[in-house]
C-alpha positions as a Markdown table, in Angstrom:
| # | Residue | x | y | z |
|---|---|---|---|---|
| 1 | Ala | 104.9 | 93.4 | 115.5 |
| 2 | Ser | 106.9 | 90.5 | 114.2 |
| 3 | Leu | 110.2 | 90.5 | 112.4 |
| 4 | Arg | 110.5 | 88.3 | 109.3 |
| 5 | Ile | 113.5 | 87.6 | 107.1 |
| 6 | Thr | 113.2 | 86.6 | 103.5 |
| 7 | Ser | 115.9 | 86.0 | 101.0 |
| 8 | Gln | 116.0 | 87.6 | 97.5 |
| 9 | Asn | 118.1 | 87.2 | 94.4 |
| 10 | Ser | 118.6 | 90.8 | 93.6 |
| 11 | Ser | 121.4 | 93.3 | 93.6 |
| 12 | Ser | 120.5 | 95.0 | 96.9 |
| 13 | Glu | 119.0 | 94.4 | 100.4 |
| 14 | Gly | 116.3 | 96.3 | 102.1 |
| 15 | Tyr | 113.7 | 96.6 | 104.9 |
| 16 | Asn | 110.0 | 97.1 | 104.4 |
| 17 | Pro | 107.6 | 97.5 | 107.4 |
| 18 | His | 104.6 | 96.4 | 105.4 |
| 19 | Ala | 106.0 | 94.1 | 102.7 |
| 20 | Asn | 103.6 | 91.2 | 103.4 |
| 21 | Ala | 101.3 | 92.1 | 106.3 |
| 22 | Lys | 100.6 | 95.2 | 108.3 |
| 23 | Ser | 102.0 | 93.6 | 111.5 |
| 24 | Cys | 105.1 | 92.1 | 109.9 |
| 25 | His | 108.5 | 93.9 | 109.5 |
| 26 | Thr | 110.3 | 92.2 | 106.6 |
| 27 | Ile | 114.1 | 92.3 | 106.2 |
| 28 | Met | 115.4 | 91.2 | 102.8 |
| 29 | Pro | 119.2 | 90.3 | 102.7 |
| 30 | Phe | 120.8 | 89.8 | 99.3 |
| 31 | Leu | 121.7 | 86.1 | 99.0 |
| 32 | Ser | 123.7 | 85.1 | 95.9 |
| 33 | Gln | 123.6 | 81.5 | 94.9 |
| 34 | Lys | 127.2 | 81.8 | 93.6 |
| 35 | Ser | 128.8 | 82.9 | 96.8 |
| 36 | Ile | 127.4 | 83.5 | 100.3 |
| 37 | Asn | 129.3 | 86.0 | 102.5 |
| 38 | Val | 128.2 | 85.2 | 106.0 |
| 39 | Glu | 129.7 | 88.4 | 107.5 |
| 40 | Lys | 128.0 | 90.5 | 104.8 |
| 41 | Ile | 124.7 | 88.8 | 105.7 |
| 42 | Lys | 125.2 | 89.5 | 109.4 |
| 43 | Asp | 126.0 | 93.1 | 108.6 |
| 44 | Thr | 122.8 | 93.4 | 106.5 |
| 45 | Leu | 120.6 | 91.8 | 109.2 |
| 46 | Val | 121.9 | 94.2 | 111.8 |
| 47 | His | 121.6 | 97.3 | 109.5 |
| 48 | Glu | 118.1 | 96.5 | 108.4 |
| 49 | Thr | 117.0 | 95.5 | 111.9 |
| 50 | Gln | 118.1 | 98.9 | 113.1 |
| 51 | His | 115.7 | 100.4 | 110.5 |
| 52 | Ala | 112.9 | 98.3 | 111.9 |
| 53 | Ile | 113.7 | 99.7 | 115.4 |
| 54 | Gln | 113.7 | 103.2 | 114.0 |
| 55 | Tyr | 110.4 | 102.7 | 112.4 |
| 56 | Thr | 108.8 | 101.0 | 115.4 |
| 57 | Glu | 110.1 | 103.5 | 118.0 |
| 58 | Gly | 109.5 | 106.7 | 115.9 |
| 59 | Phe | 113.2 | 107.5 | 115.6 |
| 60 | Ala | 114.8 | 109.3 | 112.6 |
| 61 | Leu | 114.5 | 107.0 | 109.6 |
| 62 | Gly | 116.7 | 106.0 | 106.8 |
| 63 | Gly | 115.7 | 105.9 | 103.1 |
| 64 | Asn | 116.9 | 104.9 | 99.7 |
| 65 | Lys | 118.6 | 106.5 | 96.7 |
| 66 | Asn | 115.3 | 107.6 | 95.2 |
| 67 | Phe | 114.4 | 109.5 | 98.4 |
| 68 | Gly | 117.9 | 110.8 | 98.5 |
| 69 | Phe | 117.0 | 112.5 | 95.2 |
| 70 | Val | 113.8 | 114.0 | 96.6 |
| 71 | Tyr | 115.7 | 115.3 | 99.7 |
| 72 | Ala | 118.6 | 116.8 | 97.6 |
| 73 | Met | 116.2 | 118.5 | 95.2 |
| 74 | Asn | 114.3 | 120.1 | 98.1 |
| 75 | Leu | 117.5 | 121.5 | 99.6 |
| 76 | Ala | 118.5 | 122.9 | 96.2 |
| 77 | Tyr | 115.0 | 124.4 | 95.7 |
| 78 | Asp | 115.2 | 126.2 | 99.1 |
| 79 | Glu | 118.6 | 127.6 | 98.1 |
| 80 | Val | 117.7 | 129.0 | 94.7 |
| 81 | Lys | 113.9 | 129.7 | 94.8 |
| 82 | Asn | 114.4 | 133.4 | 95.6 |
| 83 | Thr | 117.4 | 134.1 | 93.4 |
| 84 | Ser | 117.2 | 136.1 | 90.2 |
| 85 | Glu | 118.8 | 133.2 | 88.3 |
| 86 | Phe | 116.0 | 130.9 | 89.1 |
| 87 | Lys | 113.2 | 133.4 | 88.6 |
| 88 | Arg | 114.3 | 134.4 | 85.1 |
| 89 | Leu | 114.2 | 130.8 | 83.9 |
| 90 | Asn | 111.1 | 130.3 | 81.7 |
| 91 | Thr | 111.0 | 126.5 | 81.4 |
| 92 | Lys | 110.6 | 123.7 | 84.0 |
| 93 | Glu | 113.5 | 121.9 | 82.3 |
| 94 | Gly | 115.8 | 124.9 | 82.9 |
| 95 | Lys | 114.7 | 125.1 | 86.5 |
| 96 | Tyr | 115.2 | 121.3 | 87.0 |
| 97 | Asp | 118.7 | 121.5 | 85.5 |
| 98 | Leu | 119.6 | 124.3 | 87.9 |
| 99 | Leu | 118.3 | 122.4 | 90.9 |
| 100 | Val | 120.4 | 119.3 | 89.9 |
| 101 | Ser | 123.5 | 121.5 | 89.5 |
| 102 | Val | 123.0 | 123.1 | 92.9 |
| 103 | Ala | 122.2 | 119.8 | 94.6 |
| 104 | Lys | 125.5 | 118.3 | 93.2 |
| 105 | Lys | 127.4 | 121.2 | 94.7 |
| 106 | Ile | 125.7 | 120.7 | 98.1 |
| 107 | Phe | 126.7 | 117.0 | 98.2 |
| 108 | Asn | 129.9 | 117.3 | 96.3 |
| 109 | Ala | 128.6 | 114.9 | 93.6 |
| 110 | Gln | 130.0 | 114.4 | 90.1 |
| 111 | Asn | 126.9 | 113.0 | 88.6 |
| 112 | Ser | 123.2 | 112.3 | 89.3 |
| 113 | Glu | 123.8 | 108.8 | 90.6 |
| 114 | Glu | 126.4 | 109.9 | 93.0 |
| 115 | Leu | 124.1 | 112.7 | 94.1 |
| 116 | Arg | 121.3 | 110.2 | 95.0 |
| 117 | Tyr | 123.8 | 108.0 | 96.8 |
| 118 | Lys | 125.4 | 110.7 | 98.9 |
| 119 | Ala | 122.1 | 112.3 | 99.8 |
| 120 | Tyr | 120.7 | 109.0 | 100.9 |
| 121 | Arg | 123.7 | 108.1 | 103.0 |
| 122 | Ser | 123.5 | 111.5 | 104.7 |
| 123 | Leu | 120.2 | 110.7 | 106.3 |
| 124 | Tyr | 120.5 | 110.2 | 110.1 |
| 125 | Gly | 118.8 | 106.9 | 110.0 |
| 126 | Glu | 121.3 | 105.6 | 107.6 |
| 127 | Val | 124.3 | 107.0 | 109.6 |
| 128 | Glu | 122.9 | 105.3 | 112.7 |
| 129 | Ala | 122.3 | 102.0 | 111.0 |
| 130 | Arg | 125.8 | 101.9 | 109.6 |
| 131 | Gln | 127.2 | 102.8 | 113.0 |
| 132 | Val | 125.2 | 100.0 | 114.7 |
| 133 | Thr | 126.5 | 97.6 | 112.1 |
| 134 | Arg | 130.1 | 98.6 | 112.7 |
| 135 | Asn | 129.6 | 98.3 | 116.5 |
| 136 | Arg | 128.4 | 94.7 | 116.4 |
| 137 | Leu | 132.1 | 93.6 | 116.4 |
| 138 | Phe | 133.1 | 95.8 | 119.3 |
| 139 | Asp | 133.4 | 94.5 | 122.8 |
| 140 | Glu | 131.9 | 96.2 | 125.9 |
| 141 | Glu | 135.0 | 98.2 | 126.6 |
| 142 | Leu | 135.4 | 99.5 | 123.1 |
| 143 | Leu | 131.8 | 100.5 | 122.9 |
| 144 | Arg | 132.1 | 102.4 | 126.2 |
| 145 | Tyr | 134.8 | 104.7 | 124.6 |
| 146 | Thr | 133.3 | 105.0 | 121.2 |
| 147 | Thr | 131.7 | 108.4 | 120.4 |
| 148 | Pro | 128.4 | 108.0 | 118.5 |
| 149 | Asp | 128.3 | 109.6 | 115.1 |
| 150 | Val | 125.5 | 112.2 | 115.1 |
| 151 | Ser | 126.4 | 113.9 | 111.8 |
| 152 | Gly | 123.5 | 112.7 | 109.8 |
| 153 | Asn | 120.6 | 114.9 | 108.6 |
| 154 | Val | 117.4 | 114.4 | 110.5 |
| 155 | Val | 114.5 | 114.9 | 108.1 |
| 156 | Asn | 110.8 | 114.3 | 108.1 |
| 157 | Ile | 110.4 | 112.0 | 105.2 |
| 158 | Asn | 106.7 | 112.5 | 104.8 |
| 159 | Asn | 107.0 | 116.3 | 104.8 |
| 160 | Glu | 109.9 | 116.1 | 102.3 |
| 161 | Arg | 107.7 | 114.1 | 99.9 |
| 162 | Ile | 104.9 | 116.7 | 100.1 |
| 163 | Lys | 107.4 | 119.5 | 99.8 |
| 164 | Phe | 108.8 | 117.9 | 96.6 |
| 165 | Ile | 105.4 | 117.7 | 95.0 |
| 166 | Glu | 104.6 | 121.3 | 95.8 |
| 167 | Asn | 108.0 | 122.6 | 94.6 |
| 168 | Phe | 107.7 | 120.7 | 91.3 |
| 169 | Ile | 104.1 | 121.9 | 90.7 |
| 170 | Asp | 105.3 | 125.4 | 91.3 |
| 171 | Met | 108.0 | 124.8 | 88.7 |
| 172 | Gly | 105.4 | 123.8 | 86.1 |
| 173 | Tyr | 105.4 | 120.0 | 86.3 |
| 174 | Thr | 102.2 | 118.0 | 85.9 |
| 175 | Glu | 101.0 | 115.4 | 88.3 |
| 176 | Glu | 101.8 | 112.7 | 85.8 |
| 177 | Glu | 105.3 | 114.0 | 85.4 |
| 178 | Ile | 105.8 | 114.2 | 89.2 |
| 179 | Leu | 104.7 | 110.6 | 89.6 |
| 180 | Lys | 107.6 | 109.5 | 87.4 |
| 181 | Phe | 110.0 | 111.1 | 89.9 |
| 182 | Phe | 108.3 | 109.0 | 92.7 |
| 183 | Arg | 109.0 | 105.7 | 91.1 |
| 184 | Gly | 110.9 | 103.7 | 93.7 |
| 185 | Val | 110.0 | 106.2 | 96.5 |
| 186 | Gln | 106.5 | 104.8 | 96.9 |
| 187 | Asp | 105.6 | 101.2 | 97.0 |
| 188 | Asp | 102.7 | 101.7 | 94.6 |
| 189 | Glu | 103.8 | 103.4 | 91.4 |
| 190 | Ser | 100.2 | 103.8 | 90.1 |
| 191 | Arg | 98.9 | 106.0 | 92.9 |
| 192 | Ser | 98.1 | 109.7 | 92.3 |
| 193 | Val | 99.9 | 112.7 | 93.6 |
| 194 | Gly | 96.9 | 113.4 | 95.9 |
| 195 | Asn | 97.3 | 109.9 | 97.4 |
| 196 | Ile | 101.0 | 110.4 | 97.9 |
| 197 | Arg | 100.2 | 113.6 | 99.8 |
| 198 | Asp | 97.5 | 111.9 | 101.9 |
| 199 | Gly | 99.7 | 108.8 | 102.5 |
| 200 | Ser | 102.5 | 111.0 | 103.7 |
| 201 | Arg | 100.3 | 112.8 | 106.1 |
| 202 | Lys | 99.2 | 109.3 | 107.4 |
| 203 | Asn | 102.8 | 108.3 | 107.9 |
| 204 | Glu | 102.7 | 105.5 | 105.3 |
| 205 | Ser | 105.8 | 103.4 | 105.0 |
| 206 | Arg | 108.3 | 102.8 | 102.1 |
| 207 | Pro | 111.2 | 100.5 | 101.6 |
| 208 | Val | 114.5 | 101.6 | 102.9 |
| 209 | Ser | 118.0 | 100.3 | 102.3 |
């Protein structure tokens, strides 16, 4: 597989294994025409290249804030699904609100945006990519005495997506409603829930940050 770098005028950078061709890994650093921070670009290239290595070698992957939401809601569902508080709720909206509340407590988040961000950053692939970025400035001696950060959460992203769908169906959501939650998690926003399930089982890719 080849590694390709393209610039983009957007507010964030990212990595996509199949952005342009099935054999091409694409890294997209954020380049502002107003000011170019060379060190920031170097950090981005190292961070996103690490995601390419993770994907190619089958290591624990990173994600994005939308997947952070999926992961956080699955954790919350597992925590409350057998409780009397959850079982006596009669509406999907009530169950959803409870999951969000519990997920915020798990990640010590004040609001939904902070929840997505903290859950995404907790993924082991993201912890590793940040560590590799930091280490690029270390000399050989410093690297020798630096203890790796292994605190991230190792998750199977494909299984988490399937689990999210099944949890929300159980809560009473329709496939169309569930698709709205997947906007940004999947490359193709028009695909069906069935295709998301099938794609996850085939280890389809998605952009990561």
